[in-house]
N, C-alpha and C positions, 0 to 999 in steps of 0.2 A: 313499170318504167318511170312513172312520175315520181315515185318515192326515191328511186335511184338517182334521178336527175336532181332532185332536191338535196339529196345527201352530198353530192359533189360540191355544191355551192354553199352549204350551210355549216360546214365544219368551222368552228370558231377557234381562234388561237387559245392555247392553254396558258399563255404567258400573261394574259390580262388579269388584273386584280378583280376580285369579287367583293362588292360591298355587302355588308351584313354578316350573317353568321356562317355562311358557306365558305369552305376552304377551296373547293374545286368547282362545284356546280354553280351555275347562275341560279338566281331565284326561280326562273321558269323551269330549268332542268330539274331542280330539286323537287318542285311540285309534281312534275311528270314522273320522276323516279319514285317518289313517295307513293303515288297512285299505282304504279306498276307493282311495287312491293306489297301494297295492300291487296292487290289482286292475287298475288301469290300466297300470302298468309293473311286472309281477311279476319277481321274481328268477328267473333260469335259470342258465346258466353264468356270467352276469354279475350284478352286484348290481341290485336293483330299486329302486323308489321308497322303500321302507322304509330300506334301507341308505344310500341317498343323502340321507336325512332331508328328503325333499320336504315333509313336514308342517311342519317347522321354517320352511322358506321361506314357505309359505302363512301360517302363524301370524305370522311377522315382518311380512310384507307387509300383512296385515290391520290392522296398527297404523300403516301408512305409506301406500303407493300404492294398496292395495286397500280402504281404509276404506269406500268406498261399497258394498262387497259384504258387509259384516258381517251384516246382517239376512238376506241370501240364504244365507250359510253357516249361521247359526243355524237357520233354517227347514229348509234342505236336509238338514243332519245329523240334525235331529229327525225329518224325514220318513223317512230311511233306517232309523232305529231303530224308528219306528212301523210301517213296512212289515214289518220283521223280526219285531217282536213279534206283529203281526196274523197273519202267515203261518206263523211258525215258533216262536212263544212264547219267543224269545230275542233279545238284543241282537245287532246286526250283527257285532260282534267275536267273539261266541261261536259263530258259524256256521262251517261248513267253507268252504274256498275256493270249492268248486263251488256251494254254496248261496248264498254271498255274490254270486257272479256272477249267479244267478237274481234275487236281490233287486235288484241294480243294473239289470237289464233293466227291472224295474218302475219303478224310480226314473227311469230314462231316459225312460219314457213319462209318468209323473205329475209329475215335476219337471225337465223337460227343460232350462230355463235354468240351474238349479243344476248339473245333470249336465255340461252343456257348459262351465260356468265352472270346476268342479273339474278337468275333463279338461284344459282349457287351462292352468290354474295348475299342474297336475301336470307337464305337459310342460315348462313354463317352469322349474319347480324342479329337474327332473331334468337338463335340457340346458343350463341357464343357468350363468352364472359363479358359482362357489362363494361368492364374497364377498357374495352376496345372500341366503345362508342355506340353500340347498339344494346338490345335487350334491356332497355331502361327499366329500372326497378326489378330486374331479374324476372320479368313477366313469364318468360318461357320456363324458367326453373320452377316458379310457383305453379304454373299450369300443369307441369309434370310431377309436382310434389317432390321436387329434388331440393336438398339443402344447397345453400350457396357453396360452391366448391372453394376449398381453401387454396390460397396461392401457394404454388410449389415452393418448398424450402422454408415455409413458415409453419411453426407449430401452432395448432389450434387449442391446445391445453397445456397447462404448466407441468 
């Protein structure tokens, strides 16, 4: 109930300008989203979502193709921090990886549509074409030993 009450008053207008490199996210939202993405695809022997800059992909697409999800992201990221504060007295990004995992289990139950959305967008940003803002240095292609896919309509040899 506390998280739901926090959600109602914490939605921030999408019309404000963001200082810095973010197109949609505030710096705090970007940190939270980045930590969530890293939970979904953590680094191991290969780079994870953070190294692939998946949050850049999501941020960029929220100003383009994902515009209809802006409010969902604002509310969902606020819910994550509200649950973190309520259960652990800290913001999500201040928690250990293991405790973040526990918080996301609660988020998955309380804000399932948001959780499924960020899960889908994380996968797209990690495995998609780097020209869309994620998969920096084609890390997922390298991990899977895939050649960089050619752009449709362009010949790769003469």
